[in-house]
C-alpha positions in Angstrom: -40.6 -83.1 -33.8 -42.8 -83.5 -30.9 -46.7 -82.0 -30.7 -48.6 -80.8 -27.9 -52.3 -81.6 -28.0 -54.7 -79.0 -26.6 -56.0 -79.8 -22.8 -59.6 -81.4 -22.7 -61.0 -78.7 -20.8 -58.6 -75.7 -20.8 -61.0 -73.4 -19.1 -61.2 -75.4 -16.1 -57.9 -73.5 -15.0 -58.7 -70.1 -13.8 -55.9 -68.5 -15.4 -56.6 -70.0 -18.6 -60.3 -69.0 -18.6 -59.1 -65.4 -17.5 -57.2 -65.1 -20.6 -59.8 -66.7 -22.8 -62.3 -64.3 -21.5 -60.2 -61.3 -22.3 -59.7 -62.5 -25.6 -63.6 -62.8 -26.0 -63.9 -59.1 -24.9 -60.8 -57.7 -26.8 -61.7 -59.6 -30.1 -65.4 -59.1 -29.6 -65.8 -62.9 -30.6 -66.6 -66.0 -28.6 -64.5 -67.9 -30.8 -61.2 -69.1 -29.2 -59.1 -70.9 -32.0 -57.2 -74.1 -31.7 -53.6 -72.2 -31.7 -54.8 -70.6 -28.0 -56.3 -73.7 -26.9 -53.2 -75.8 -27.6 -51.1 -72.9 -25.7 -53.5 -73.3 -22.7 -51.3 -76.4 -21.8 -49.1 -73.9 -20.1 -51.0 -71.1 -18.6 -47.8 -69.0 -18.2 -46.8 -69.3 -22.0 -50.6 -68.5 -22.7 -50.6 -65.5 -20.8 -47.2 -64.2 -22.2 -48.3 -64.8 -25.7 -51.7 -63.3 -25.5 -50.1 -60.3 -23.7 -47.6 -59.7 -26.4 -50.1 -60.2 -29.3 -52.7 -57.9 -27.6 -50.1 -55.1 -27.5 -49.7 -55.2 -31.4 -53.1 -56.1 -32.7 -55.5 -54.6 -30.0 -53.6 -51.4 -29.1 -54.8 -48.2 -31.1 -52.0 -47.3 -33.5 -51.6 -45.5 -36.6 -52.8 -48.6 -38.1 -56.5 -49.7 -38.1 -57.2 -53.3 -37.0 -58.0 -54.6 -40.5 -54.6 -53.5 -42.0 -52.8 -55.1 -38.9 -54.8 -58.3 -39.9 -53.7 -57.9 -43.7 -50.0 -57.4 -42.4 -50.2 -60.6 -40.1 -51.4 -62.8 -43.2 -48.7 -61.2 -45.5 -46.1 -62.2 -43.1 -47.7 -65.5 -42.5 -47.7 -66.1 -46.4 -44.1 -65.0 -46.8 -43.2 -67.4 -44.0 -45.2 -70.1 -45.3 -47.2 -70.8 -42.2 -50.1 -72.6 -43.5 -51.7 -72.7 -40.1 -51.6 -69.0 -39.9 -52.9 -68.4 -43.3 -55.8 -70.9 -43.0 
C-alpha cells in the first residue's frame, strides 16, 4: 500500500489556507491535525472532505456536538481505526 506524505507548507496554497481557516473558525481551535494536513496534497479532495464532515459534525441538529464526537469515536473503535481513535 502506498502512502502520502503531508505537503511541506500546505497553507501556501490559497485553497488549502481557506479550508484550514474555515476549520479553525468552525472548530474554534488553531490545531489542524495530520489527517487534514495530509489531505492538503489535493485541494479538491480536502475541500470535498471538509465540506462533508462539516455538514455532519458542525451543522446544528438534534444531537449536540459532544454526542456526535462520541458516536465518531464509537464507530472508529468498531472499525478498528487506530488513527481515528487516537
